[in-house]
N, C-alpha and C positions, 0 to 999 in steps of 0.2 A: 317555214312562214315567218314573216316579220309581225310582231303584234305590239302596238304600243297603246298608252292609255293617257288621254287628258282628262284630270279627276275634276276639272271645274271650267265653267264657260269663260271665266277671266282669262285662263291660259288659251282656250281657242280664239278669242276676240284679239288676243295680241298677235296671234299668227295671221290673222284674216285682215285686219285694219291697224294694228299696233307697230311695233318695232322690237324687235328680238334678234339679238346675235347669239349663234349657236356654233362652236367647234365642230369641225367635220373632218373626220379621218379620210386621208386621200392618199393616191399615189401620184407623184409629180414627177414627169420627165420633162427635161429642157433639150429640144432638137436644135442642133446648131451647125453651122457651116455653109459653104457656097451652093451647096444643092439641097440645104434643108427642107425647103418649102416644096420644090419638085419631087424629093424623095417621100415626104410625107403626103403629099397630094395622090401619090400613089397607093397610099395605104388606108387612108382615111374617107369615111363614106361621104363626107361633105366637101364643097368646094372651099379651099382654103386660099386661094389666090384672088377671087373675084371680090370679097369683102374689103382687101387691102390691109394695110397696117392698122394697129389698134383696134382690131376686131376680136370678138369672141364668137365661136361657132360650135353648135352642139353637132355630135357625129358619133362615130364608133370605128374600132379597128375589128375586123372580121377575119374568119378561117378561108381559105380558098372555096369552100362550100357555101360561103355566105352567112354563116353562124356567127353571132356576136361573142366577141372575146372581152371586150370592154368597151362601154359606152363613157361618154364624158365631154370634157370641154376643151377646144383648142383657143388658146390666146396668143394673137401676134401682137407682142408689146413693140416691134419695130426690128427692121433689118432682117438678117438671114438667121431668124430665131423664132421657134414655136414651143410655147409651153403647153404641155398636156396635163389637164387634172383629170384624174380618173379613179375609180372605186379602189380602195386600199386592197381589197382582195384581189385584184387583177394583176398586182405589180409582178409577180413572177412572169405569169404569162406574157405580159406585154414587154419585159424584158428579153424574153425568148425571141418574140418577134422581131424587135430592134435588132438583137444579135445577127438574125438571119438576114435581115432584110435592107439594112442602110450600109451603104458603102462607106467605109472609113474615110476615103478621100474628100467625100462629098457631104457627109452628114454625120454626126456622132450624137448618141442619146446620153444624157448625163442623169442618172436616178438622184433627185434631190429630196426624195420622200423622209428621211430621216432628219433633215435639217429644215423643213418647210412646215409651217402650221397654216391651216385654211379655216376660214370663218365664213359662215352664211350669214346673210342679212337677211330675215324674214318679216313679211308683213309690210302691206302698202305704206305705212308711216315710215318706213326706214329712211326714206329720201328727205323727210321733214326734219330729222335729226343729224343731217349730214353737215350743213353748212358750218358748224363749230369745229369741224375738222380740217386737216391740213390741205385737202384739195379743194374746200370751199363747197362743191357739191360733187353728187355723182355723176359719172359719165352717161351719156346718152345710152338708150337701149342699143345692144349689139356693139358696145364700143368698150376698150380697155384703157385704164390712165394709171400713171405711176405717181406714187406719193412718198412722203418722206416723212418721217418723224425723228425724235432725238435718239431712239432706240434702233432705228434701220429704215431701209425702204422697203416698200410693199407695192403691189398690184392691185387694182380694183376693177372688176368688171361687171357690167349690168347686161345679161342676156335678153334677146328679144322675147323669149319665153322660157320659162323654167320652174324648177321647185323652190328657188330663192329669188329675192329681189335682186341681190347682188352678191358677189363672192369676193372675199380678199384673201391674199397669201402674201407670206413674206417669212423672215426668220422667227424663231420663237420669241426672240425679244420683241422684234417689231410688232408680232400679233399680240404680245401680252401688253404693250404700250397702247395698241389700238383699241384693246378690250376694256381698258381702263378709261380711254377717250370716249368710247361709245357709251359706256356706262354712265359716265358723267353727263353725256348728252341726252340722258334718259332711256337709253334702250335697256330692254330687260335682258338678263343673262340667262340664257337658255341651253338646252342640252339635247340629248338623242332623241327624246321623244317629241321634242318641238321641231327638230329637223325632219324626222321621219313623218310626222303627221302633216307638215306641209307638203312634203312629197307626195303621200296618199291623196290629199286634197286635190292636189294639181294633176293627178292621174299620170304621175311620173315612174317609168320602171327602175328597178333596182337589181344590180347583179346579185344572184342567188335567191332572188325572190321572183320576180316576174321574168328574169333573164336567166336561163341556163344555157348548158353547151349546145342545145337544139335550137335556141331562138333565132329567129330572123328579123331584121329591123322592122319590117311592115307588121310583124305580129304584137309589138309594142309600141305602137303609135310613132314611129319615126317620122311618118309622113306627116302627121299633125303637128309633130315639133318641129319640121324642116329640118330633120337630121339626116337627110339623104338628096344628094345631088344627082338628077338623071341626066344631066347633060355635060358635066364636067370632063369626061372620058373615064379611062380605065382605072381601076383600083382592085386590090385583092378581095376576092367574094362578089365583084360587081355583076358577074354574068347571072348568078342567081338571083340577085338582087332586081337586077333591070328584067329579067325574064318575068318574074313574080308581078312587077309592076306593070308591065306593057301587054302580057298574053295571059294572065290569071290574077289570083287574088289568095290572100292568105287564108287558110282554113281556120285558124285561132286568131283570136283578136283580144286586146285587153279592154275590160270593161269594169264599171264600178259596180258595188253591191251595197245594197242597205238591207240589213236583217229587219224582219218584221218581229218585233218582240226580242227576248233575250236570244243570245247566240249560245248555241250548244257546241262542244268540241268537234272537230272533223273539218277537213278541206275540200272534200270531193263534192262537185256541184253537179246537181242531177236536175235533169227536166222529165218528170214522170220517173221513169226507172232507168232512164238514158243518161250514162255519164258523159258530162258535156265539158268538163276540165276541172280546174281547181282553184280555190282561193289562194292568194300569194301573199298578201299583205292585210292586216286587220287594224283599224283604228276604233277604239272604244271612247266614246264621249259621254257626258253625263247622262244623256237622255235617249242615245241611240249608238248602233254599231254601223259603221261604214267599211268597205274594204275594197281591194283590187283583186281581180281573178282573170286568168287567162283561159278563154273558153271558146267553144265552137262560135263561128261567125254568125250562125243563124240565130243565135239567141241575142234578140234585140232589147233596147231599153224598154222598161215597162213589163217585160216577161218575168212570170214568177218561176222561181227555183227553189230547190232545196239544198242546203249547205250543211253537210252532215246531218243532223236531224231537225236543223232549223229552216223554217221558210224566209226567203229573201227574195227582194226584186232587183232586177237588171238595170243598171243606172248609165247614162252616157258620161263622158268624161270630158273636161274636169267636172267635179262636183259643183253644183251651184249652191247660191244662198239657202235656196228652199230644200236642197238636200241636206243641208248641213245643220240648219235650225228650222224650226217653224212646224 
């Protein structure tokens, strides 16, 4: 379980309406070559071709049985190249997939994780601070742009939806320079608690929390996040994902929780004496506790449950203003 605490409302307000920059651990793979797009199209759950150049797309790499290996972001900066930003914990498993699946004469995967630094821009006010920076403005939603500082080049992308307002990455020197510029522009320097709190509030899954080796995309809101294409053609794991979409439904789903009163230890979610799933991420705010849980689909928003020894109510995702404050 991932557990984070925001000790005061000022920190919370910064995430929701302010501007925060937070470093993010990540694995970065650059797929390049004359067949890079076509090869990756056969591995990625989403369509990489239709959005075109300068696009950012959410999706995942799956096992042949349709289970998630790693979710993340595919950035097409231009030409026969795709940059994949994935969870740091997935690095070795993803490397193995590329070693098995990419024909060297068509596409190669270069692991840039050790030389790349990633920053998340959090809060709706992030765009207001951007004009003082090298690009002049953030790219439009769903788009990628390249920039340059005296310390080096970087890429910045704004997803159509996500746990962050925008993501930047480049060399360590380039990102150190960007952090200095962002701080001078009035952004607060944040950390892991800010990043995880923003993710939980957005109802976004994380590897080793909501996602494990048995998780299917539809169980963790991939449809809501537009993380799966059902029209692009074949990819690894597609048969299971398509069958679930067209002929059935997921038995487990990702929902929010709001504890009623203090939270006791324990992650098992019970409806009466029936086990319904488990809490996977917890966010402690000054006056309440919220969380994410992968639970049986029959539990609907508004239902009362017990988590450990504490009463809680099921909440639809993402969390709304009334769930967070008030």
